[in-house]
C-alpha positions in Angstrom: 9.4 4.1 2.4 6.4 6.1 0.7 5.0 4.3 -3.0 3.2 7.2 -4.3 3.4 11.1 -2.4 0.7 13.5 -3.3 1.4 16.9 -2.7 -1.6 20.0 -2.6 -1.2 23.8 -2.5 -4.3 23.6 -0.5 -5.8 20.9 1.8 -8.5 19.4 -0.3 -6.7 19.6 -3.6 -5.6 16.1 -3.5 -9.0 15.1 -2.3 -10.9 16.7 -5.3 -8.3 15.7 -8.0 -6.4 12.7 -6.8 -8.3 11.1 -3.9 -9.8 8.2 -6.0 -6.4 7.0 -7.4 -4.7 7.6 -4.1 -7.6 5.3 -2.1 -7.5 2.6 -5.6 -3.7 2.1 -4.8 -4.2 1.9 -1.4 -6.6 -0.7 -1.9 -4.3 -2.6 -3.5 -1.5 -2.5 -0.7 0.6 0.8 -1.9 1.6 2.9 0.9 0.7 6.8 0.3 1.3 9.8 2.0 -0.1 13.7 1.1 1.9 16.9 1.7 -0.3 20.0 1.9 1.8 23.1 1.3 -0.5 25.4 3.1 -3.3 25.6 5.4 -5.6 27.3 2.9 -5.6 29.9 5.7 -7.1 32.4 3.1 -10.2 30.4 2.1 -13.5 32.5 2.4 -15.1 29.9 4.4 -13.3 27.9 7.7 -9.7 28.6 8.7 -6.7 26.9 9.2 -7.8 25.1 12.5 -10.8 23.8 10.9 -8.9 22.5 7.5 -6.3 20.9 9.9 -9.3 19.1 11.3 -10.8 18.6 8.1 -7.5 17.0 6.4 -7.0 14.5 9.2 -10.9 13.2 8.8 -9.9 12.9 5.2 -7.0 11.2 5.6 -8.4 8.7 8.1 -11.4 7.9 5.1 -8.7 7.7 2.5 -6.5 5.0 4.6 -3.7 7.5 3.8 -0.2 6.2 6.3 0.5 10.1 6.4 -0.1 13.5 6.1 2.0 16.8 6.6 1.4 20.8 6.0 4.8 22.8 5.3 2.9 25.8 6.7 3.9 27.8 3.4 1.8 31.2 3.1 -1.5 30.5 1.1 -1.7 33.2 -1.7 1.7 34.0 -1.3 4.2 31.2 -1.5 7.1 31.4 -4.4 9.3 28.9 -6.4 11.8 30.4 -4.4 15.0 28.7 -2.0 13.3 28.6 0.7 9.9 26.7 -0.6 12.1 24.5 -2.5 14.1 23.5 0.8 10.8 22.5 2.8 9.6 20.7 -0.2 12.7 18.7 -0.7 13.0 17.8 3.1 9.6 16.4 2.8 10.7 14.1 -0.4 13.5 13.1 1.5 11.4 12.2 4.7 9.2 9.9 2.7 11.3 8.4 -0.8 8.0 8.1 -2.9 8.6 6.3 -6.2 5.7 8.3 -7.7 4.8 11.7 -6.7 1.3 13.9 -7.6 1.2 17.1 -7.8 -1.0 20.2 -8.4 -2.6 20.7 -12.3 0.1 22.5 -14.6 -1.9 25.3 -15.1 -5.5 26.2 -13.2 -7.7 29.0 -12.2 -6.3 29.6 -8.7 -2.6 31.2 -9.2 -1.3 28.6 -6.4 -1.8 25.6 -8.3 0.3 26.1 -11.4 2.9 27.8 -9.3 3.0 24.5 -6.9 3.4 22.5 -9.8 6.0 24.1 -11.0 7.7 24.1 -7.3 7.1 20.6 -6.9 8.5 19.1 -10.1 11.6 21.4 -9.9 12.1 20.3 -6.1 11.6 16.3 -6.9 14.9 17.1 -9.2 16.5 19.1 -6.7 16.0 16.4 -4.3 18.1 13.7 -5.7 21.3 16.2 -5.7 23.4 15.5 -2.8 25.5 18.7 -2.7 22.0 19.8 -1.6 21.8 19.4 2.5 18.8 19.1 4.5 18.8 18.3 8.3 15.7 16.1 10.0 16.2 15.7 13.7 19.8 17.0 13.3 20.8 14.2 10.9 21.4 14.8 7.5 18.5 13.7 5.1 20.0 11.4 2.2 19.3 12.7 -1.4 16.3 11.1 -3.0 15.1 11.6 -6.2 11.1 10.0 -7.4 11.1 8.0 -10.5 8.5 10.0 -12.2 6.0 13.5 -11.6 2.2 13.1 -12.4 0.5 16.3 -12.5 -3.8 15.9 -11.8 -6.3 18.0 -13.4 -8.0 20.5 -11.5 -10.9 22.9 -12.4 -10.1 23.9 -15.8 -10.0 21.3 -18.3 -6.6 19.8 -19.6 -6.5 16.8 -22.0 -5.1 14.4 -20.1 -2.1 11.9 -20.7 -3.4 8.7 -18.6 -6.6 8.1 -16.7 -7.1 6.2 -13.8 -9.8 3.9 -13.3 -11.5 4.5 -9.8 -14.6 3.2 -10.0 -14.0 1.2 -7.2 -13.3 4.1 -5.1 -15.1 7.0 -6.2 -17.7 6.5 -3.2 -14.7 6.8 -1.0 -13.5 9.7 -3.0 -16.9 11.9 -2.7 -16.9 11.1 1.5 -13.3 12.5 1.4 -14.2 15.1 -0.4 -17.4 15.9 2.2 -15.0 15.6 4.9 -14.1 19.6 4.5 -17.5 20.6 5.6 -16.7 23.8 6.0 -15.6 24.7 1.9 -18.3 22.2 0.3 -22.2 21.9 0.3 -24.2 20.9 3.2 -28.1 21.3 3.0 -29.0 24.2 5.2 -25.2 25.8 5.4 -25.9 29.4 5.8 -21.9 30.4 5.1 -20.8 32.5 2.1 -21.3 31.3 -1.0 -18.0 30.8 -3.1 -17.7 28.8 -6.5 -17.3 25.4 -4.5 -19.6 25.6 -1.8 -22.6 25.1 -4.2 -24.3 21.2 -4.7 -23.8 22.1 -8.6 -19.8 21.8 -7.7 -20.1 18.7 -6.3 -22.1 17.4 -9.5 -19.1 18.6 -11.4 -16.6 16.5 -9.9 -18.9 13.6 -10.7 -19.4 14.4 -13.5 -15.6 15.4 -14.8 -15.1 11.6 -12.9 -17.6 9.9 -15.1 -16.2 11.8 -18.3 -12.6 10.8 -17.8 -14.2 7.2 -16.9 -15.9 7.2 -20.3 -12.2 7.9 -22.0 -11.3 4.5 -21.3 -14.9 2.7 -21.1 -15.4 2.6 -17.2 -17.6 4.3 -14.9 -15.2 6.7 -13.2 -11.6 8.0 -13.8 -9.2 10.8 -12.9 -6.9 12.4 -15.4 -3.2 13.2 -15.3 -0.9 14.8 -17.8 2.9 13.3 -17.6 6.4 15.0 -17.6 7.8 12.2 -19.6 6.5 9.3 -21.8 4.9 6.4 -20.1 6.9 3.3 -20.3 4.4 -0.3 -20.6 5.8 -3.7 -20.7 2.5 -5.3 -22.1 -0.2 -3.4 -24.1 -2.8 -6.2 -23.3 -2.6 -4.9 -19.4 -3.9 -1.2 -21.0 -7.6 -0.3 -20.9 
């Protein structure tokens, strides 16, 4: 049973937008897993094999307990029964309390589609008449308590911000584990919107912007699907 399960349409989505949050909670003793929907095989730089190796290196940096890839088609997966059943099976495998998913809308069309897919699967996963199997054993129905969507390339006003000041350095290390995708001095690979040094500066600036909004150095923003409940105003930043 996992405390937080983070989904990403592509390997590195979670790192770019939510790694600080995952690392922060791992430091507090939370059990965390990551599920990548695709292998990122359509990426201009690298290939599915290099992305898989980079994803595993990032997992070790973050301290994530487990990482799974559902092998949906990069760029072509749909919010259909086949994809839903794979995501439902992953949810039932990990049985998380909290699910993190892609941004509800973004520059890459896979991101918004993944957000809808995961959100829908979280609901359907709680219906016992939907049958999924794992190792020839029927999985039990399971519905996460809440789904939060991280914020990616396009700015979205967050509903909540997590203080990641204690984990920002590790977040950047986890991002840089994807060395075929992001800036390395002397790299002569194809230029993409995320391969420049300026893109990493943008990631830092975004974290500083979110952090400043709650009075800390670094933060990560999320949108919610329902109001957030609290028990104590004094615990809020």
